[in-house]
TIVO-2410 file (N, C-alpha, C; in nm, 3 decimals):
# residues 174
REC num residu      c1      c2      c3 atome chaine
REC   1      M   1.742   6.251  -1.328     N      A
REC   1      M   1.681   6.160  -1.234    CA      A
REC   1      M   1.753   6.176  -1.100     C      A
REC   2      N   1.675   6.188  -0.993     N      A
REC   2      N   1.737   6.206  -0.862    CA      A
REC   2      N   1.751   6.071  -0.790     C      A
REC   3      W   1.815   6.075  -0.676     N      A
REC   3      W   1.842   5.952  -0.602    CA      A
REC   3      W   1.715   5.886  -0.553     C      A
REC   4      E   1.614   5.960  -0.520     N      A
REC   4      E   1.487   5.901  -0.474    CA      A
REC   4      E   1.421   5.821  -0.586     C      A
REC   5      A   1.425   5.873  -0.707     N      A
REC   5      A   1.366   5.801  -0.820    CA      A
REC   5      A   1.444   5.674  -0.849     C      A
REC   6      I   1.575   5.683  -0.843     N      A
REC   6      I   1.659   5.564  -0.866    CA      A
REC   6      I   1.632   5.460  -0.757     C      A
REC   7      G   1.616   5.503  -0.634     N      A
REC   7      G   1.584   5.412  -0.523    CA      A
REC   7      G   1.449   5.346  -0.542     C      A
REC   8      A   1.350   5.421  -0.589     N      A
REC   8      A   1.216   5.366  -0.613    CA      A
REC   8      A   1.220   5.259  -0.723     C      A
REC   9      V   1.294   5.288  -0.830     N      A
REC   9      V   1.307   5.190  -0.939    CA      A
REC   9      V   1.376   5.063  -0.886     C      A
REC  10      G   1.479   5.081  -0.805     N      A
REC  10      G   1.548   4.966  -0.745    CA      A
REC  10      G   1.456   4.883  -0.658     C      A
REC  11      E   1.370   4.950  -0.580     N      A
REC  11      E   1.274   4.877  -0.496    CA      A
REC  11      E   1.175   4.799  -0.581     C      A
REC  12      I   1.131   4.856  -0.691     N      A
REC  12      I   1.036   4.786  -0.780    CA      A
REC  12      I   1.103   4.661  -0.838     C      A
REC  13      F   1.227   4.677  -0.885     N      A
REC  13      F   1.300   4.561  -0.938    CA      A
REC  13      F   1.320   4.456  -0.829     C      A
REC  14      G   1.355   4.499  -0.710     N      A
REC  14      G   1.376   4.407  -0.599    CA      A
REC  14      G   1.249   4.331  -0.562     C      A
REC  15      A   1.137   4.403  -0.557     N      A
REC  15      A   1.009   4.339  -0.525    CA      A
REC  15      A   0.969   4.241  -0.633     C      A
REC  16      T   0.988   4.279  -0.758     N      A
REC  16      T   0.955   4.191  -0.871    CA      A
REC  16      T   1.042   4.065  -0.866     C      A
REC  17      A   1.168   4.083  -0.842     N      A
REC  17      A   1.260   3.969  -0.834    CA      A
REC  17      A   1.220   3.875  -0.720     C      A
REC  18      T   1.179   3.932  -0.608     N      A
REC  18      T   1.135   3.851  -0.494    CA      A
REC  18      T   1.013   3.768  -0.530     C      A
REC  19      V   0.913   3.828  -0.594     N      A
REC  19      V   0.792   3.756  -0.635    CA      A
REC  19      V   0.827   3.645  -0.733     C      A
REC  20      V   0.909   3.677  -0.832     N      A
REC  20      V   0.951   3.575  -0.931    CA      A
REC  20      V   1.022   3.461  -0.861     C      A
REC  21      M   1.109   3.490  -0.767     N      A
REC  21      M   1.182   3.387  -0.694    CA      A
REC  21      M   1.086   3.300  -0.611     C      A
REC  22      L   0.987   3.360  -0.546     N      A
REC  22      L   0.890   3.284  -0.468    CA      A
REC  22      L   0.807   3.192  -0.556     C      A
REC  23      V   0.766   3.240  -0.673     N      A
REC  23      V   0.691   3.156  -0.767    CA      A
REC  23      V   0.779   3.038  -0.811     C      A
REC  24      Y   0.903   3.068  -0.845     N      A
REC  24      Y   0.996   2.963  -0.887    CA      A
REC  24      Y   1.015   2.859  -0.776     C      A
REC  25      L   1.037   2.905  -0.654     N      A
REC  25      L   1.055   2.812  -0.541    CA      A
REC  25      L   0.932   2.727  -0.517     C      A
REC  26      S   0.813   2.786  -0.528     N      A
REC  26      S   0.692   2.707  -0.507    CA      A
REC  26      S   0.677   2.599  -0.615     C      A
REC  27      I   0.715   2.632  -0.738     N      A
REC  27      I   0.712   2.532  -0.846    CA      A
REC  27      I   0.812   2.421  -0.817     C      A
REC  28      Q   0.929   2.457  -0.772     N      A
REC  28      Q   1.033   2.358  -0.741    CA      A
REC  28      Q   0.992   2.269  -0.623     C      A
REC  29      I   0.931   2.327  -0.522     N      A
REC  29      I   0.886   2.249  -0.406    CA      A
REC  29      I   0.778   2.151  -0.449     C      A
REC  30      R   0.683   2.196  -0.529     N      A
REC  30      R   0.577   2.107  -0.578    CA      A
REC  30      R   0.637   1.994  -0.661     C      A
REC  31      H   0.731   2.026  -0.745     N      A
REC  31      H   0.797   1.925  -0.828    CA      A
REC  31      H   0.871   1.823  -0.740     C      A
REC  32      A   0.941   1.872  -0.640     N      A
REC  32      A   1.014   1.782  -0.549    CA      A
REC  32      A   0.917   1.691  -0.474     C      A
REC  33      R   0.805   1.746  -0.429     N      A
REC  33      R   0.705   1.666  -0.359    CA      A
REC  33      R   0.648   1.559  -0.451     C      A
REC  34      D   0.615   1.596  -0.573     N      A
REC  34      D   0.560   1.500  -0.670    CA      A
REC  34      D   0.662   1.390  -0.703     C      A
REC  35      T   0.788   1.430  -0.716     N      A
REC  35      T   0.893   1.333  -0.744    CA      A
REC  35      T   0.910   1.237  -0.628     C      A
REC  36      T   0.908   1.288  -0.507     N      A
REC  36      T   0.919   1.203  -0.388    CA      A
REC  36      T   0.801   1.107  -0.380     C      A
REC  37      Q   0.680   1.156  -0.402     N      A
REC  37      Q   0.563   1.070  -0.398    CA      A
REC  37      Q   0.571   0.962  -0.505     C      A
REC  38      S   0.611   1.000  -0.624     N      A
REC  38      S   0.624   0.905  -0.734    CA      A
REC  38      S   0.726   0.796  -0.700     C      A
REC  39      S   0.839   0.835  -0.647     N      A
REC  39      S   0.944   0.739  -0.610    CA      A
REC  39      S   0.896   0.646  -0.498     C      A
REC  40      T   0.828   0.702  -0.400     N      A
REC  40      T   0.779   0.622  -0.289    CA      A
REC  40      T   0.673   0.523  -0.336     C      A
REC  41      E   0.584   0.567  -0.424     N      A
REC  41      E   0.481   0.477  -0.477    CA      A
REC  41      E   0.543   0.367  -0.562     C      A
REC  42      L   0.645   0.401  -0.641     N      A
REC  42      L   0.713   0.301  -0.722    CA      A
REC  42      L   0.778   0.196  -0.632     C      A
REC  43      E   0.843   0.240  -0.526     N      A
REC  43      E   0.907   0.146  -0.434    CA      A
REC  43      E   0.803   0.058  -0.366     C      A
REC  44      A   0.690   0.116  -0.325     N      A
REC  44      A   0.583   0.037  -0.263    CA      A
REC  44      A   0.529  -0.067  -0.360     C      A
REC  45      S   0.517  -0.029  -0.485     N      A
REC  45      S   0.470  -0.122  -0.588    CA      A
REC  45      S   0.571  -0.235  -0.608     C      A
REC  46      K   0.698  -0.202  -0.606     N      A
REC  46      K   0.802  -0.304  -0.621    CA      A
REC  46      K   0.799  -0.403  -0.506     C      A
REC  47      V   0.777  -0.353  -0.386     N      A
REC  47      V   0.771  -0.441  -0.268    CA      A
REC  47      V   0.653  -0.537  -0.282     C      A
REC  48      L   0.537  -0.486  -0.319     N      A
REC  48      L   0.419  -0.572  -0.337    CA      A
REC  48      L   0.442  -0.673  -0.449     C      A
REC  49      T   0.508  -0.630  -0.554     N      A
REC  49      T   0.540  -0.721  -0.664    CA      A
REC  49      T   0.633  -0.832  -0.617     C      A
REC  50      R   0.736  -0.799  -0.538     N      A
REC  50      R   0.828  -0.901  -0.487    CA      A
REC  50      R   0.756  -1.001  -0.397     C      A
REC  51      L   0.664  -0.952  -0.315     N      A
REC  51      L   0.589  -1.043  -0.227    CA      A
REC  51      L   0.499  -1.135  -0.309     C      A
REC  52      T   0.439  -1.081  -0.414     N      A
REC  52      T   0.354  -1.161  -0.501    CA      A
REC  52      T   0.438  -1.261  -0.580     C      A
REC  53      E   0.553  -1.218  -0.628     N      A
REC  53      E   0.643  -1.308  -0.700    CA      A
REC  53      E   0.684  -1.426  -0.613     C      A
REC  54      R   0.701  -1.399  -0.487     N      A
REC  54      R   0.742  -1.508  -0.396    CA      A
REC  54      R   0.639  -1.620  -0.398     C      A
REC  55      V   0.512  -1.585  -0.399     N      A
REC  55      V   0.406  -1.686  -0.406    CA      A
REC  55      V   0.404  -1.748  -0.546     C      A
REC  56      A   0.418  -1.665  -0.648     N      A
REC  56      A   0.413  -1.714  -0.786    CA      A
REC  56      A   0.524  -1.814  -0.815     C      A
REC  57      E   0.638  -1.797  -0.753     N      A
REC  57      E   0.754  -1.883  -0.779    CA      A
REC  57      E   0.763  -2.003  -0.688     C      A
REC  58      D   0.680  -2.012  -0.588     N      A
REC  58      D   0.687  -2.121  -0.490    CA      A
REC  58      D   0.555  -2.199  -0.493     C      A
REC  59      R   0.558  -2.314  -0.559     N      A
REC  59      R   0.434  -2.394  -0.574    CA      A
REC  59      R   0.374  -2.434  -0.438     C      A
REC  60      D   0.461  -2.460  -0.343     N      A
REC  60      D   0.411  -2.497  -0.211    CA      A
REC  60      D   0.336  -2.381  -0.147     C      A
REC  61      L   0.392  -2.262  -0.159     N      A
REC  61      L   0.326  -2.143  -0.103    CA      A
REC  61      L   0.196  -2.113  -0.180     C      A
REC  62      Q   0.196  -2.137  -0.310     N      A
REC  62      Q   0.072  -2.122  -0.389    CA      A
REC  62      Q  -0.036  -2.214  -0.334     C      A
REC  63      R   0.001  -2.341  -0.314     N      A
REC  63      R  -0.094  -2.439  -0.263    CA      A
REC  63      R  -0.149  -2.396  -0.127     C      A
REC  64      I  -0.061  -2.349  -0.042     N      A
REC  64      I  -0.103  -2.306   0.092    CA      A
REC  64      I  -0.199  -2.188   0.083     C      A
REC  65      W  -0.165  -2.086   0.002     N      A
REC  65      W  -0.255  -1.970  -0.013    CA      A
REC  65      W  -0.390  -2.014  -0.068     C      A
REC  66      N  -0.390  -2.107  -0.164     N      A
REC  66      N  -0.517  -2.157  -0.218    CA      A
REC  66      N  -0.599  -2.229  -0.111     C      A
REC  67      E  -0.533  -2.311  -0.032     N      A
REC  67      E  -0.605  -2.383   0.074    CA      A
REC  67      E  -0.661  -2.287   0.178     C      A
REC  68      I  -0.585  -2.184   0.211     N      A
REC  68      I  -0.634  -2.083   0.306    CA      A
REC  68      I  -0.754  -2.010   0.246     C      A
REC  69      A  -0.743  -1.970   0.119     N      A
REC  69      A  -0.852  -1.897   0.053    CA      A
REC  69      A  -0.978  -1.982   0.042     C      A
REC  70      E  -0.961  -2.111   0.019     N      A
REC  70      E  -1.075  -2.202   0.007    CA      A
REC  70      E  -1.126  -2.249   0.144     C      A
REC  71      E  -1.058  -2.203   0.248     N      A
REC  71      E  -1.094  -2.239   0.385    CA      A
REC  71      E  -1.094  -2.390   0.406     C      A
REC  72      S  -0.990  -2.454   0.353     N      A
REC  72      S  -0.974  -2.598   0.363    CA      A
REC  72      S  -0.961  -2.640   0.510     C      A
REC  73      Q  -1.025  -2.750   0.542     N      A
REC  73      Q  -1.017  -2.804   0.678    CA      A
REC  73      Q  -0.898  -2.899   0.692     C      A
REC  74      D  -0.835  -2.933   0.579     N      A
REC  74      D  -0.727  -3.032   0.579    CA      A
REC  74      D  -0.588  -2.970   0.582     C      A
REC  75      I  -0.578  -2.844   0.604     N      A
REC  75      I  -0.447  -2.778   0.600    CA      A
REC  75      I  -0.368  -2.811   0.728     C      A
REC  76      S  -0.242  -2.844   0.709     N      A
REC  76      S  -0.160  -2.886   0.823    CA      A
REC  76      S  -0.117  -2.766   0.906     C      A
REC  77      D  -0.079  -2.795   1.029     N      A
REC  77      D  -0.027  -2.689   1.116    CA      A
REC  77      D   0.099  -2.627   1.058     C      A
REC  78      E   0.182  -2.710   0.995     N      A
REC  78      E   0.305  -2.659   0.933    CA      A
REC  78      E   0.271  -2.562   0.820     C      A
REC  79      D   0.171  -2.595   0.738     N      A
REC  79      D   0.130  -2.505   0.630    CA      A
REC  79      D   0.069  -2.376   0.683     C      A
REC  80      I  -0.007  -2.388   0.790     N      A
REC  80      I  -0.064  -2.267   0.852    CA      A
REC  80      I   0.049  -2.178   0.901     C      A
REC  81      S   0.148  -2.237   0.964     N      A
REC  81      S   0.263  -2.160   1.012    CA      A
REC  81      S   0.336  -2.091   0.896     C      A
REC  82      H   0.356  -2.164   0.789     N      A
REC  82      H   0.422  -2.108   0.670    CA      A
REC  82      H   0.340  -1.989   0.616     C      A
REC  83      F   0.210  -2.006   0.609     N      A
REC  83      F   0.122  -1.899   0.562    CA      A
REC  83      F   0.130  -1.776   0.653     C      A
REC  84      I   0.125  -1.799   0.783     N      A
REC  84      I   0.127  -1.688   0.879    CA      A
REC  84      I   0.258  -1.611   0.869     C      A
REC  85      W   0.370  -1.681   0.854     N      A
REC  85      W   0.498  -1.612   0.840    CA      A
REC  85      W   0.499  -1.526   0.713     C      A
REC  86      H   0.445  -1.579   0.605     N      A
REC  86      H   0.441  -1.501   0.481    CA      A
REC  86      H   0.346  -1.383   0.497     C      A
REC  87      L   0.231  -1.406   0.558     N      A
REC  87      L   0.134  -1.298   0.581    CA      A
REC  87      L   0.195  -1.190   0.670     C      A
REC  88      A   0.268  -1.230   0.773     N      A
REC  88      A   0.334  -1.132   0.861    CA      A
REC  88      A   0.434  -1.047   0.781     C      A
REC  89      T   0.505  -1.109   0.688     N      A
REC  89      T   0.598  -1.036   0.602    CA      A
REC  89      T   0.523  -0.932   0.519     C      A
REC  90      V   0.412  -0.974   0.460     N      A
REC  90      V   0.330  -0.883   0.380    CA      A
REC  90      V   0.280  -0.767   0.466     C      A
REC  91      L   0.230  -0.799   0.585     N      A
REC  91      L   0.173  -0.696   0.672    CA      A
REC  91      L   0.278  -0.599   0.727     C      A
REC  92      H   0.397  -0.650   0.753     N      A
REC  92      H   0.503  -0.559   0.799    CA      A
REC  92      H   0.543  -0.463   0.688     C      A
REC  93      A   0.550  -0.514   0.566     N      A
REC  93      A   0.577  -0.425   0.452    CA      A
REC  93      A   0.462  -0.326   0.437     C      A
REC  94      A   0.340  -0.373   0.454     N      A
REC  94      A   0.223  -0.286   0.441    CA      A
REC  94      A   0.221  -0.177   0.546     C      A
REC  95      E   0.265  -0.210   0.666     N      A
REC  95      E   0.269  -0.107   0.771    CA      A
REC  95      E   0.366   0.005   0.732     C      A
REC  96      G   0.478  -0.033   0.672     N      A
REC  96      G   0.572   0.069   0.625    CA      A
REC  96      G   0.511   0.157   0.517     C      A
REC  97      V   0.436   0.096   0.427     N      A
REC  97      V   0.369   0.172   0.321    CA      A
REC  97      V   0.260   0.260   0.383     C      A
REC  98      W   0.190   0.208   0.483     N      A
REC  98      W   0.085   0.285   0.551    CA      A
REC  98      W   0.144   0.409   0.618     C      A
REC  99      E   0.262   0.392   0.678     N      A
REC  99      E   0.330   0.507   0.740    CA      A
REC  99      E   0.358   0.614   0.636     C      A
REC 100      Q   0.401   0.572   0.518     N      A
REC 100      Q   0.426   0.668   0.410    CA      A
REC 100      Q   0.297   0.733   0.363     C      A
REC 101      Y   0.190   0.656   0.361     N      A
REC 101      Y   0.058   0.711   0.324    CA      A
REC 101      Y   0.014   0.816   0.427     C      A
REC 102      Q   0.035   0.787   0.553     N      A
REC 102      Q  -0.002   0.881   0.660    CA      A
REC 102      Q   0.075   1.012   0.647     C      A
REC 103      K   0.196   1.005   0.596     N      A
REC 103      K   0.280   1.125   0.579    CA      A
REC 103      K   0.250   1.197   0.448     C      A
REC 104      G   0.159   1.143   0.368     N      A
REC 104      G   0.123   1.205   0.241    CA      A
REC 104      G   0.220   1.174   0.128     C      A
REC 105      L   0.305   1.073   0.148     N      A
REC 105      L   0.404   1.039   0.046    CA      A
REC 105      L   0.353   0.934  -0.052     C      A
REC 106      I   0.234   0.881  -0.023     N      A
REC 106      I   0.171   0.783  -0.112    CA      A
REC 106      I   0.025   0.825  -0.130     C      A
REC 107      S  -0.022   0.815  -0.253     N      A
REC 107      S  -0.159   0.856  -0.284    CA      A
REC 107      S  -0.260   0.755  -0.229     C      A
REC 108      K  -0.383   0.798  -0.219     N      A
REC 108      K  -0.492   0.711  -0.174    CA      A
REC 108      K  -0.505   0.592  -0.269     C      A
REC 109      R  -0.490   0.616  -0.398     N      A
REC 109      R  -0.501   0.510  -0.497    CA      A
REC 109      R  -0.393   0.402  -0.474     C      A
REC 110      A  -0.270   0.444  -0.452     N      A
REC 110      A  -0.160   0.349  -0.430    CA      A
REC 110      A  -0.180   0.272  -0.298     C      A
REC 111      W  -0.225   0.342  -0.194     N      A
REC 111      W  -0.248   0.275  -0.067    CA      A
REC 111      W  -0.363   0.176  -0.078     C      A
REC 112      A  -0.466   0.208  -0.158     N      A
REC 112      A  -0.582   0.121  -0.173    CA      A
REC 112      A  -0.543  -0.017  -0.227     C      A
REC 113      E  -0.442  -0.022  -0.311     N      A
REC 113      E  -0.395  -0.151  -0.364    CA      A
REC 113      E  -0.342  -0.239  -0.251     C      A
REC 114      W  -0.263  -0.180  -0.162     N      A
REC 114      W  -0.211  -0.253  -0.047    CA      A
REC 114      W  -0.325  -0.293   0.047     C      A
REC 115      E  -0.412  -0.199   0.071     N      A
REC 115      E  -0.524  -0.222   0.162    CA      A
REC 115      E  -0.608  -0.341   0.115     C      A
REC 116      R  -0.636  -0.343  -0.013     N      A
REC 116      R  -0.716  -0.450  -0.070    CA      A
REC 116      R  -0.646  -0.585  -0.054     C      A
REC 117      A  -0.518  -0.589  -0.083     N      A
REC 117      A  -0.443  -0.714  -0.072    CA      A
REC 117      A  -0.440  -0.765   0.073     C      A
REC 118      M  -0.414  -0.675   0.167     N      A
REC 118      M  -0.406  -0.716   0.308    CA      A
REC 118      M  -0.539  -0.762   0.363     C      A
REC 119      T  -0.638  -0.676   0.345     N      A
REC 119      T  -0.768  -0.709   0.406    CA      A
REC 119      T  -0.833  -0.827   0.338     C      A
REC 120      G  -0.806  -0.847   0.209     N      A
REC 120      G  -0.859  -0.965   0.141    CA      A
REC 120      G  -0.805  -1.092   0.205     C      A
REC 121      A  -0.676  -1.093   0.233     N      A
REC 121      A  -0.616  -1.210   0.299    CA      A
REC 121      A  -0.665  -1.222   0.443     C      A
REC 122      L  -0.679  -1.110   0.512     N      A
REC 122      L  -0.718  -1.114   0.654    CA      A
REC 122      L  -0.865  -1.150   0.675     C      A
REC 123      R  -0.943  -1.150   0.570     N      A
REC 123      R  -1.084  -1.192   0.583    CA      A
REC 123      R  -1.098  -1.344   0.582     C      A
REC 124      T  -0.989  -1.416   0.564     N      A
REC 124      T  -0.996  -1.562   0.574    CA      A
REC 124      T  -0.990  -1.598   0.723     C      A
REC 125      P  -1.060  -1.704   0.764     N      A
REC 125      P  -1.066  -1.736   0.908    CA      A
REC 125      P  -0.930  -1.758   0.975     C      A
REC 126      I  -0.841  -1.830   0.910     N      A
REC 126      I  -0.710  -1.857   0.972    CA      A
REC 126      I  -0.633  -1.728   0.991     C      A
REC 127      A  -0.630  -1.646   0.887     N      A
REC 127      A  -0.555  -1.520   0.896    CA      A
REC 127      A  -0.618  -1.427   1.000     C      A
REC 128      Y  -0.750  -1.419   1.000     N      A
REC 128      Y  -0.815  -1.329   1.095    CA      A
REC 128      Y  -0.795  -1.375   1.239     C      A
REC 129      T  -0.795  -1.504   1.262     N      A
REC 129      T  -0.770  -1.556   1.397    CA      A
REC 129      T  -0.632  -1.511   1.444     C      A
REC 130      W  -0.532  -1.526   1.358     N      A
REC 130      W  -0.396  -1.482   1.393    CA      A
REC 130      W  -0.394  -1.331   1.416     C      A
REC 131      W  -0.454  -1.255   1.325     N      A
REC 131      W  -0.456  -1.109   1.334    CA      A
REC 131      W  -0.522  -1.062   1.463     C      A
REC 132      S  -0.635  -1.121   1.496     N      A
REC 132      S  -0.712  -1.074   1.612    CA      A
REC 132      S  -0.641  -1.103   1.744     C      A
REC 133      Q  -0.547  -1.195   1.744     N      A
REC 133      Q  -0.468  -1.223   1.865    CA      A
REC 133      Q  -0.355  -1.122   1.884     C      A
REC 134      R  -0.339  -1.034   1.787     N      A
REC 134      R  -0.233  -0.933   1.789    CA      A
REC 134      R  -0.098  -0.996   1.822     C      A
REC 135      A  -0.070  -1.103   1.748     N      A
REC 135      A   0.052  -1.180   1.772    CA      A
REC 135      A   0.178  -1.111   1.720     C      A
REC 136      A   0.162  -1.019   1.628     N      A
REC 136      A   0.280  -0.951   1.572    CA      A
REC 136      A   0.287  -0.807   1.623     C      A
REC 137      P   0.406  -0.752   1.627     N      A
REC 137      P   0.424  -0.618   1.686    CA      A
REC 137      P   0.394  -0.504   1.589     C      A
REC 138      F   0.267  -0.487   1.554     N      A
REC 138      F   0.227  -0.373   1.471    CA      A
REC 138      F   0.185  -0.258   1.561     C      A
REC 139      S   0.189  -0.139   1.507     N      A
REC 139      S   0.149  -0.023   1.587    CA      A
REC 139      S  -0.002  -0.027   1.612     C      A
REC 140      P  -0.046   0.025   1.726     N      A
REC 140      P  -0.190   0.026   1.757    CA      A
REC 140      P  -0.271   0.100   1.649     C      A
REC 141      E  -0.214   0.205   1.594     N      A
REC 141      E  -0.285   0.282   1.490    CA      A
REC 141      E  -0.305   0.197   1.364     C      A
REC 142      F  -0.203   0.119   1.329     N      A
REC 142      F  -0.214   0.032   1.211    CA      A
REC 142      F  -0.318  -0.076   1.236     C      A
REC 143      Y  -0.313  -0.139   1.354     N      A
REC 143      Y  -0.414  -0.239   1.389    CA      A
REC 143      Y  -0.555  -0.180   1.376     C      A
REC 144      D  -0.574  -0.065   1.436     N      A
REC 144      D  -0.707  -0.003   1.434    CA      A
REC 144      D  -0.754   0.027   1.292     C      A
REC 145      H  -0.665   0.079   1.211     N      A
REC 145      H  -0.701   0.112   1.073    CA      A
REC 145      H  -0.742  -0.014   0.995     C      A
REC 146      I  -0.661  -0.118   1.004     N      A
REC 146      I  -0.689  -0.240   0.929    CA      A
REC 146      I  -0.814  -0.309   0.985     C      A
REC 147      E  -0.829  -0.309   1.115     N      A
REC 147      E  -0.946  -0.371   1.177    CA      A
REC 147      E  -1.075  -0.304   1.130     C      A
REC 148      T  -1.073  -0.172   1.120     N      A
REC 148      T  -1.190  -0.098   1.071    CA      A
REC 148      T  -1.227  -0.143   0.930     C      A
REC 149      I  -1.128  -0.160   0.847     N      A
REC 149      I  -1.154  -0.202   0.709    CA      A
REC 149      I  -1.205  -0.346   0.704     C      A
REC 150      I  -1.144  -0.435   0.781     N      A
REC 150      I  -1.186  -0.575   0.781    CA      A
REC 150      I  -1.333  -0.587   0.823     C      A
REC 151      Q  -1.374  -0.506   0.920     N      A
REC 151      Q  -1.509  -0.516   0.975    CA      A
REC 151      Q  -1.617  -0.459   0.882     C      A
REC 152      Q  -1.577  -0.388   0.778     N      A
REC 152      Q  -1.677  -0.336   0.685    CA      A
REC 152      Q  -1.749  -0.452   0.618     C      A
REC 153      K  -1.879  -0.436   0.600     N      A
REC 153      K  -1.960  -0.543   0.541    CA      A
REC 153      K  -1.913  -0.576   0.399     C      A
REC 154      E  -1.893  -0.473   0.320     N      A
REC 154      E  -1.849  -0.491   0.182    CA      A
REC 154      E  -1.698  -0.499   0.179     C      A
REC 155      G  -1.647  -0.577   0.090     N      A
REC 155      G  -1.502  -0.580   0.076    CA      A
REC 155      G  -1.458  -0.701  -0.002     C      A
REC 156      W  -1.338  -0.692  -0.047     N      A
REC 156      W  -1.281  -0.797  -0.128    CA      A
REC 156      W  -1.228  -0.906  -0.037     C      A
REC 157      K  -1.252  -1.030  -0.076     N      A
REC 157      K  -1.197  -1.143  -0.003    CA      A
REC 157      K  -1.106  -1.219  -0.099     C      A
REC 158      M  -0.993  -1.258  -0.051     N      A
REC 158      M  -0.894  -1.325  -0.134    CA      A
REC 158      M  -0.950  -1.453  -0.195     C      A
REC 159      P  -0.958  -1.461  -0.329     N      A
REC 159      P  -1.000  -1.586  -0.390    CA      A
REC 159      P  -0.881  -1.678  -0.409     C      A
REC 160      S  -0.905  -1.805  -0.419     N      A
REC 160      S  -0.796  -1.895  -0.455    CA      A
REC 160      S  -0.778  -1.886  -0.606     C      A
REC 161      T  -0.659  -1.919  -0.653     N      A
REC 161      T  -0.641  -1.918  -0.798    CA      A
REC 161      T  -0.724  -2.027  -0.862     C      A
REC 162      D  -0.749  -2.136  -0.789     N      A
REC 162      D  -0.833  -2.244  -0.843    CA      A
REC 162      D  -0.975  -2.195  -0.866     C      A
REC 163      S  -1.033  -2.123  -0.770     N      A
REC 163      S  -1.170  -2.074  -0.788    CA      A
REC 163      S  -1.176  -1.967  -0.896     C      A
REC 164      W  -1.071  -1.886  -0.905     N      A
REC 164      W  -1.067  -1.785  -1.010    CA      A
REC 164      W  -1.061  -1.852  -1.147     C      A
REC 165      M  -0.976  -1.956  -1.160     N      A
REC 165      M  -0.963  -2.025  -1.289    CA      A
REC 165      M  -1.093  -2.095  -1.327     C      A
REC 166      T  -1.162  -2.155  -1.231     N      A
REC 166      T  -1.290  -2.220  -1.258    CA      A
REC 166      T  -1.390  -2.118  -1.309     C      A
REC 167      A  -1.398  -2.004  -1.241     N      A
REC 167      A  -1.491  -1.898  -1.284    CA      A
REC 167      A  -1.452  -1.847  -1.421     C      A
REC 168      S  -1.323  -1.835  -1.446     N      A
REC 168      S  -1.275  -1.786  -1.575    CA      A
REC 168      S  -1.312  -1.882  -1.688     C      A
REC 169      R  -1.300  -2.011  -1.661     N      A
REC 169      R  -1.335  -2.111  -1.763    CA      A
REC 169      R  -1.484  -2.109  -1.793     C      A
REC 170      K  -1.565  -2.090  -1.690     N      A
REC 170      K  -1.711  -2.079  -1.712    CA      A
REC 170      K  -1.741  -1.960  -1.800     C      A
REC 171      F  -1.670  -1.850  -1.777     N      A
REC 171      F  -1.690  -1.729  -1.857    CA      A
REC 171      F  -1.649  -1.753  -2.002     C      A
REC 172      D  -1.535  -1.822  -2.021     N      A
REC 172      D  -1.486  -1.849  -2.156    CA      A
REC 172      D  -1.577  -1.941  -2.234     C      A
REC 173      N  -1.653  -2.028  -2.164     N      A
REC 173      N  -1.740  -2.124  -2.232    CA      A
REC 173      N  -1.874  -2.066  -2.273     C      A
REC 174      R  -1.900  -1.942  -2.245     N      A
REC 174      R  -2.029  -1.880  -2.280    CA      A
REC 174      R  -2.040  -1.857  -2.427     C      A
***
């Protein structure tokens, strides 16, 4: 075997090794991306759970959310303020999740859960009045995105737990 043949065999091994390495790296990159997305979605879910737990554990906040959902005319200014502060907390967390969605770190399915929760609450008159005044410092892109969703004819509106329980009891009595 001459040196040219040995060099050719070496080049074939080198090229094969390069292809194998590129395939391996692409698999690793995909795995890292999937792991990052999974972790980001889990964290977003935990944040939404903590915000929901806050309402679940606070009877006063439950009552306020129910009154807002039922569009009660008897809700006090103090209760409206309490609701708006909680809603602002939810929306600020949602904007962070939206930023991750824009970067491709959260799936459409995971973002849809947040979208539904936000826009459902914002379809109530008190919440929408606050939102439309742009009283909180959200990015213009976030405002525009949420506004587009709120304006859609079809969409989920936040029910009160009282109305949900009444409907549930009617269903159980069939």
